[in-house]
C-alpha positions as CSV (number, residue, x, y, z in Angstrom):
1,Q,4.5,-6.0,-18.7
2,V,4.1,-5.4,-14.5
3,R,0.7,-5.2,-13.5
4,L,-0.7,-4.0,-10.1
5,V,-4.0,-4.2,-8.8
6,E,-4.7,-3.0,-5.6
7,S,-8.3,-4.6,-3.6
8,G,-9.9,-4.6,-0.3
9,G,-10.9,-0.9,0.0
10,G,-14.2,0.3,1.1
11,L,-16.3,2.6,3.3
12,V,-16.1,1.9,7.5
13,Q,-16.4,3.7,11.0
14,S,-13.9,5.4,12.7
15,G,-11.7,2.7,15.0
16,G,-12.5,0.3,12.2
17,S,-10.3,-1.9,9.9
18,L,-9.9,-2.7,6.9
19,R,-7.0,-4.8,4.8
20,L,-6.0,-4.3,1.3
21,S,-4.3,-6.6,-0.9
22,C,-1.9,-5.7,-4.4
23,A,-1.9,-8.7,-6.8
24,V,1.1,-8.6,-9.4
25,S,1.9,-9.8,-12.3
26,G,4.1,-10.2,-14.8
27,T,8.3,-10.1,-14.8
28,I,10.7,-7.6,-13.0
29,Y,14.7,-8.7,-13.3
30,S,16.0,-6.2,-10.7
31,P,16.1,-6.0,-7.5
32,Y,12.7,-4.0,-6.2
33,V,10.8,-3.0,-3.0
34,M,7.0,-2.6,-2.5
35,A,5.2,-0.2,-0.9
36,W,1.8,1.7,-0.1
37,Y,1.1,5.4,-1.1
38,R,-1.9,7.1,0.3
39,Q,-3.3,10.3,-1.4
40,F,-5.2,12.8,-0.2
41,P,-8.0,14.7,-2.2
42,G,-5.4,17.8,-3.6
43,K,-2.5,16.4,-2.5
44,Q,0.8,14.6,-4.0
45,R,0.8,10.9,-3.3
46,E,2.6,9.5,0.1
47,L,4.8,7.0,1.3
48,V,2.8,5.0,3.9
49,V,4.7,2.0,4.5
50,A,7.6,0.3,2.2
51,I,8.6,-3.5,2.8
52,D,11.7,-5.4,1.2
53,D,12.1,-8.7,0.4
54,D,13.0,-9.8,4.0
55,G,9.8,-8.6,5.1
56,R,11.6,-5.7,7.1
57,T,8.7,-2.8,7.3
58,D,9.0,0.7,7.2
59,S,6.4,3.3,7.5
60,V,5.5,6.8,8.6
61,E,4.7,8.0,11.8
62,S,1.3,8.3,11.6
63,V,0.3,5.3,11.0
64,K,2.6,3.3,13.3
65,G,1.1,1.0,15.3
66,R,-2.3,0.9,13.1
67,F,-1.2,-0.4,9.7
68,S,1.1,-3.3,8.7
69,A,2.3,-4.5,6.0
70,S,3.0,-7.8,4.6
71,R,4.3,-9.5,1.6
72,D,3.3,-13.1,0.0
73,N,6.7,-13.6,-2.3
74,A,5.3,-16.8,-3.6
75,E,1.9,-15.4,-4.7
76,W,3.7,-11.9,-5.4
77,T,0.9,-10.2,-3.2
78,L,1.3,-7.4,-1.2
79,F,-1.0,-6.6,2.1
80,L,-2.0,-3.9,4.0
81,V,-3.8,-4.1,7.4
82,L,-5.2,-0.9,8.4
83,N,-6.8,-0.8,12.0
84,S,-7.8,1.8,14.2
85,L,-8.9,4.2,11.1
86,K,-9.6,7.8,11.8
87,P,-11.4,10.0,9.2
88,E,-7.6,11.7,8.5
89,D,-6.9,7.9,6.8
90,T,-9.3,8.6,4.2
91,A,-7.5,8.9,0.9
92,V,-7.1,7.1,-2.1
93,Y,-4.4,4.1,-1.4
94,Y,-1.9,2.9,-4.0
95,C,0.6,-0.3,-4.3
96,N,4.0,0.3,-5.5
97,I,7.0,-1.3,-7.1
98,R,10.1,0.3,-7.2
99,E,13.0,-1.2,-9.0
100,E,16.8,-0.7,-7.9
101,P,19.0,0.9,-9.1
102,S,17.2,2.4,-11.6
103,G,14.2,4.0,-9.4
104,H,11.7,3.0,-12.1
105,D,8.1,2.8,-10.1
106,Y,5.2,1.0,-10.9
107,W,1.9,1.5,-9.7
108,G,-1.7,0.2,-9.4
109,R,-4.9,2.8,-9.9
110,G,-5.5,2.7,-6.4
111,T,-8.5,1.7,-3.8
112,Q,-10.7,4.2,-2.2
113,V,-10.5,4.2,1.2
114,T,-13.2,6.2,3.0
115,V,-13.6,6.7,7.2
116,S,-16.6,8.2,8.5
117,S,-16.8,9.6,11.6
């Protein structure tokens, strides 16, 4: 069974920074992509940034230049550094693994990020 556990969320002032971590355990036999999603209150979960095995990332326009994802394949950990945070970044941030080609998703429980103005 694959388990994802996020940490590092919290309350920060506008302009501040946070570093989120996602520790993964279990076994996956298929190729997969790791990603961070976020969910605003009352909204659907949305992709923030995806990162492949080689560390190449693809992020949404609203976070480019501010958020940076990385992964430690040896420790099977995913990171997200959030810089220049804005109140509109307030959301629950989720770690995701998507198996390929099946598209099966694994999710963590999320970590709350709150940015005060």
